[in-house]
N, C-alpha and C positions, 0 to 999 in steps of 0.2 A: 129292766135290769139287763136283759140279754142284749138289747139294742145298744145300751151304753157300753157294754163289754165289747161288742163288735166295733164300735167307734173308737174306743181306746186301743184296741188291737190294731186297727187300721192306722191310727196316728203313730203308734209305736213302730209299725213296719215302715211307714213313710220316713220317719226320722232316721232309721238305719238304712235308708236308700233302697228299700225293696221297691221294684216297679209297681206303679199304681194298680195295674191290672191283676198282678199276682197278689198284692196285699188285699184287695177287695175279695178275690176268690177265697183266700185263706179265712178272711173274716166271715164270709158267708158260710163256709164249711163249718166253722166253729159255732156260729150262731144256730145253725140247723141241728148240730149235735147237741147243743145245750137245750134246745126245744124238745129233744127226745124224738125227733122225726127221723125216719130212715134216710140215710144219705142219698138213696136212689132218687129222692125228690129233687135233688140239685140239677141233674141233667134235664129232667122234665121241665122244671121252671126255666132253665136257661133256653131251651128250645122254644117254649111258649113266649119268652121275652122277645125273640127275634122273628117270630112267626107272624109278621104283619106286612100287608101289602104297602102300607104307607111308608115303611122303612126304605122302599126303593128310592124315595126322594133324596135320601142322604147321599149315596154314591153318585146319583145323577147330578146333583148340585155341586158336589165337590169336583167331579170331572169337568163340568161346564166351566167352573171358575178357573181350573188349571189350564184348560184349552184356551180360554180367553186371554189368560196371561201369556201363553205361548204364541198366540196368534197375532201379536203386534197391536193390540188395542190400546195399550198403555200410552204409547207415544201420541196417538191421535187424541186421546182423552186429555192428556196434559196440555197439548198445544191449544185445544179448544178452551180449556179452563183458563189458561194464561191469557188468551185473547179476551175472555169475558170479564174476569175479575182482577186481572193484573194491575188495573188502574187504581184499585182501592188502596187505602193506607195499610201497609203491611205487605203489599206486592205479592211475592211468591208464597208467602205464608198463607195468604188468603187463597191463592191458587191451589195450594196443597190441600186445603180443606174442601174446596169446591170440587176438585178432582176426585177426592175420596167419595163424595156424594154420588158422582156419576158412576164411578167404578163399583160402588156398593150395589148398584142394580144389576151387577153381573156376577160378582164373585161369591157373595154370601159368607165370606170368611175374613176376619180381621187380619190374620197372618198372611193370607193371599194378597190383600191390599198392601200390607206393610212390606212384604218381600218383592212384590211385583211393581206396582206404581210407586211405592215408597223409595225404591232405589233410584228411580228416575228423578223424583222430586228432590231428594237430598243432594244428588249430583248437581242439579240446576241451581239450587239455593247456595251451594258451596261456591260455584263459579260466579255467582252474583254478589259474593261478599258476606253472606249470612254466616254467623258462627255455626260450626258444625253441630255442637251439642243442642243448640236451639232448633236447628233444622231437624235433627233426629227426634226431638221432643214434640215438635209440631206434627211430624209424620206419625209418631206413636199415638198421639191423642186423636188425630183425625181418623186413624184406621178403625177406631171403636165405632164409628158411624156405620161401617160396612155391615155388621151382623144385625143391625136394627132394620135397615132398609131391605125389602125383599128383593131377591130370594135370600133366605138366611138359614144356614145349617143349624145354628143353635136354637132357633125358634122351632124348627122341625123336631128337634130332639125334645124340647119342652112339650110341644103339642102331643107327641107320642107318649111321653111319660105321664101326662096328666089327662089325656083324652080331650084336649082342647082343640077346636077347629084350627087347622094350620092356615087356612085361607083367611080367617079373621085375625090371626096373629100377624100374618104378612101385612095386611092392611093397617093393623094397629101400629106396627113398627114403622110405617112410612113417615107419618107426621112426627113421631118421636125421634126418628133419625134426623129429620130436617130441623127440628128444634135443637137437637144436640149440635148440629153443624152451625146453626145460627148463634148459639152460645159461644162456641169456639171463635167464630169470626168476629163477634162483638168484642170478645176479650182481646184478640189480636189488634183490633182497631184502637181500643182504649190504651193498650200497652204501648203501641207505637206513638200515640198522641201524647201520652204522659212521659214516657221514658225518652222519646226523641233520639233513638240511636242513629249512628251514622249510616247503618245499613237498613235495608227494608224499604227503600224508596219505591213509590208506585211507578208503574210503567205507563207510557202513553197509550190511550185508548184509540183504537182504529176500527171502525165498523167493517172496513174491508177485511181485516184479519179475522174478525168474528165470522164473517160470511165464508171466507176461504177455508178456515179450519173446520167450520161446521159442515161444509160440503165434503171435504176430504175425510172427515171422521164420521160422516153420517151413518155408515153401517155399524160402527162401534157405539155411537150415541143413541141409536135406535134400539139397542138391545134391552135396556130397562123398560122401554115403552112396550116392546113386543112381549116381554115376559109378564109384566104386571097387567098389561091389557088383556092377555089371554085369561088371566085369573078373574079380573073384574067383569069381563064380558061373558064369563061362564063357558069359554071354549075348552078349557082344560082344568083338571083338578090339580092341587098342589103337587101330587106325585107325578102327574104328566108334565107339569111345567119343567121339571128337570130334564126330561127327554127333549122338549122343545128348545131349552137353553143349550143343550149339547149340539143339536142340529144347527142352531143359529151360530154357535161358536165356531163350528167346523166351516160353515159357509163363509163367515167373516174372515177367518184365518186364511182360507183358500183365496178369497177376494184380494186380501192384502199381500198374498204370496210371501207370508212370513213363516209358514210352517216348515219344519224340517223333520225328518224321521226321528232324529235325536230328541227334539223338543216334544213330539207326540209321545214317544216312548216314555220320557221323563214324566209327562202329565199322567199317563196311565199308571205308572209305578207309584207315584205319589198318591193317586186316588185309591189304589188298591191298599196301600199301607194305612192311610187314614181311615178308610172304610172298615178294614179288619179290626183296628183298635176300637172304633166306635161300636161296631156290632158286638164285639166281645164284652165291652162295658155294658151294653144293653142287656146282654145275657146274664152277666154277674149281678147287675143291679136288680134284675127280676128276682133272683134268689134272695138278695138282701131285703127287697121289699116284701117278700113272703114272710120273713121273720118280723119285720116292722108291722105288717098288717095283723099278724097273729097276736102281737102284743098291744094292738090298738094305740100305738104311739101317736098317730096323727090326732085322734080325738082327745087324748090326754094332754097333748101339747096345746091344742086349741083351748081346752078348758083352763089350763094353767095361764095362758096369755090373757084370756078374757078376765080371769080373776086377778091378774097382776095389774092391769089397767083397763078401764072402760073407755078411755079416750082413743078414738081411731088415729088421731094425729100422733100421739106418743107411741101407740102400738106399732104403727107402720114405721115410725122412726127407729124403734128397737129392731124391727125385722131388717131394715136397711143396714143398720150397724152390724148385725149378725152376718148378713150376706157379704158385706165388704170384708169382714174377717175371714169368712169361709173362702171367698174368692182369692184371698192372698195365699191360701194353702192348697186348694184343690183346683184342677182344671175345670172349665165350665161344664162340659158334658157330664163329667163324673159327679159334680156337685148337684146338677139338675136331677140326675137319675136317683140320687140318694135322698135329697131333702125337698124337692119340689112337691111331691104328693103330701108331705107333712105340712109344709108351710102354707099350702093352698087352703087347708082347713082353717089355719090361723087367721089369714088375711080375710077370709070369708066372714069371720066374726066382726070385722071392721068395715064391711060393706064393699070390699074390693073384689072385682070380678076376675075371672081366670085370665082374660086377655090382658088387662092392665097389669096384673101380677106377673104374667109371663114376660112382658116387656121390662118391667121393673127388675125382676130376678135376673134376666139375661144381661141387662146393662150393669147391674151390680157386679156380676161375675166378670164382665168385660173389663171393668175398672180394675178388678183384682188381677187381671192379666198383666197390668203394668205396675203392679205393687209387689215389693219384696215380701216374703222370701222366694215365692215361686217365680212370679214376674217373667214369664216366658217372652212376653213382648219386649221387655227391656233387652234381653239377649239378642233377639232378632234385629231390633233397631240398632243395637251396638254393632252387629255384624254388617248391617246395611251401610252404616255411616263410617265403619272402620275406626271406631273409638271404643273406650271402655264402657261397660254397662253402668259403672258408677257415675260417669260423666253424663250419661243419658238420664239416669235417675235424678241427679241434681238439677238438671235443666227441666225436668218434667214436673217437679212439684208445683210450680205456679199454675199449670194447666189443670190441676185437680179442682181449682175454683170453678171454672166454667163447666167441668164435667159433673161436679156435685150439684151445681145449679140446675143442670139439665136433669139430673136424677130426681131432684125435688119436684120439678115440673111434672115429670112422668109419674111420680108417686102420689102427688096431691091434686093433679088436674086430670080427672078421668076423661074429659073431652078429648085430650091429646091422643089417647090410645083407643077410644071406643066410638068416636064419632064416625069415622070412615067405615069400620066394620058394620056399624048399625045402618049406615046409609046404603051399603051394598047388599048385605045379607038380611037386613031387617033387625028390629030390636031383639 
């Protein structure tokens, strides 16, 4: 009852446009007061919530992504992707998706991909005659690949919130991200083949261009291999990977001579801002979870779902529908910190492991990023393309088909998310 009251209070505060961080703090304070616990427990729980060495990975990966965006890596990635897949049906739309896969191994953030590489992609597609809303929609859909392929900030947050191995989550997200990209590329191919628009013609393939752009962009293209290789070979822990990514981003930026003091300063300011918000949310969520744990909500919810349906297929489908709705109203980190510990008990009843659930949960919330009413991705894409968010939304609806197809693969094919972690870390 107390947890339900906190949720209703939070929703009410959201509706009157109270900032999320403040709304969650007020809800935690009221919930602890209703429990009859001394309010002094709140700062104690908040400090405990952020007293974790693994949390160092969050600012490291955010800073690495910002430095890579400022260091001139995006141009080289786009040129290489264009040389590799520009010959496919769909041309630059396929390049858009393939470029996001490469950039995903550096940024770990969907919005970093959308605002950094996305601006370059939309501009190139516009100059080649692609409709601007379609270009923005492709860019918006492809940026969701980023947080699945390691390194990933959202997977770090889930791992810390549930005690799941971040290394296993990183490896589990790799194949899931590639499957999502494949679904998007197949959809583009079929759309171009069936609709036959005047635009979107493939470009000639030249092995010389592939070799040239590959050599010129080698320092940028090697970043995912360096980062992921350090994890697989056991050279660094997930927390240390962030530091390695920062050093590599600085080295590449200096090599390309693309850094300026203004860009470096902007990268640090953005990192400090995002890290402050995420750390505060961790602290507040710890206080909220204290109330949820006292009421045994996780176990009650698991018992309710197992009594509602014994079918794993239906149960997981209901969880997905719930997450898609939640993602439309809450930002990913907030939703993970609030509901992940509860839902983890529910899906365990259906035989789903924490790694597969973490990827499924994260992808659901990423889809919510491009869904109204919150839909922060819609506004960023609209700003990048210089069109209205309504036009982006209208052009984005067809892309939900391949995205939901990828979600079903992640949800019902455990091999996709669990084979690689089992191979590296053992069963």
